[in-house]
N, C-alpha and C positions, 0 to 999 in steps of 0.2 A: 693133503699135509704133504704123500710119498711123490706124490706127481712136481713140485714145487722142490722138492728137496731133488731132485733128479734134475733140474735146469738148473738149475744153483750150480752145483756138483760139475755139470758140460756148459759151463757158463765155463767156473774154471779149470776145465780145463782146456779147451780156447782158449785160454789167456797166455797159460805155460806154453801148449804146444805151440805161438806162434813166438813166442821170446824168446826160443830152444831153436827155432827155426830161421832165424835176420843169424843172414851173413855177416861177416866179424873181416876183417881185412887184414891179410895172410893167413886165414885158416882155411882151411877146406871146406867147401860147403858140397852138397848138395843139390840137383836139380833135377829134373821128372822131364819127359819130352810135353811140352807146348809149355811150360813155369817160366813163370816172369819172377823175377828178382829181384830190387836194390836196394846196393849198398854204394856209400858213404853219397850219395843223387846218382849214380850209373846205371839204367835201367840195364838188363842182363833177360833174353828173353830166348831161352833153350829154344829153338824151331825144329828142328826134324837132326835124323843119321842120315846122311845120303849115297853114304856108301862101307857095309864095313865087312871087311874083305883079308879079318882077321881069320886066322888058322883058327876052326875050332881042334877043341879037347880034345884030346884019344888021337889025332891025326897028325903025319909026319908029313909037314912040309920044306918047299924050298926058301920062305924066308918067314917072319911072324903075321907080316900079312899090317895090315892099317884098315880103320875108321876113321871118319870122315865127322867131324859134328859142324851144323852154322847154326850160328847165336848172332841175334843182333844184338847190336850196345847202341845204347843211347845214351847223352848228360846233356839235358837243352841247355841252351839253346843251339849246342852241335847237332848238325843232323843226324837221323838213327844211320847203321852202318853196318849189314851187316858182316862177317867172318868165318870161315871154317877154321877151325884146329884140330888135329888128326894126332892119333893116340902113338903112332909110328915117330921116334927121332929120327927116320930120311927126311917130313916135312915142320910144315907148321904146328903147332904142338902151342906154344904164345905167342900173345900177339897183343901192342900197345893202342892205346885209343885214349883222349883226354892226357892224364896222367895219371893212367888207373896203366898198371902187367896185365892179361885176363890167360891165364894158365890153364891146361886140361889134362888134371893126371891124374884121370880115370875115367874110364868109360863101361861100363855093364847091363846087360850082365854079357859074358864071354861065350863067346860064340859055343856051339855043341856038332857033333857029326848028326846031320839028317835033320834037323833042328831048328827052324827057323825062327827070330825073332817079331818081334809087332812093336811097330812102333812107340805104342804108348810103354812099352817095360821097359827102354833105356830108360837109363841113371848113371847124365854127368856131371866126376867130382872136379869143381871149378877151383882154383885158388887163384884171389884179385888181392892187388898191391899195387900201393903209389910208385909216383917213376920221380 
């Protein structure tokens, strides 16, 4: 009886979790590396952070630096396309695909002096809107 109660509670938590993590148009949502989300038929895969030259916390730099995150965007029947978005306003922070605009709002964690960031630790905050 006790193990059945735990299973019911865990099933309930799973359904609550999935409802909370479904992204909505116009609202920021977070993705971890290698995660795939679908929003209004648009499938987004967070492939990788290909470059991270942001100035580490506590270090004085000439410029703030930039991080580049690669995503694959796909909405059948259109072909999947890789897109790279940046944290610096000097480069492309958003892209258009099909009827959508996908914008990179944030990339965490922020670098710290003398500490690397594992690929799986990155979290991208995106906002998807219709054009």
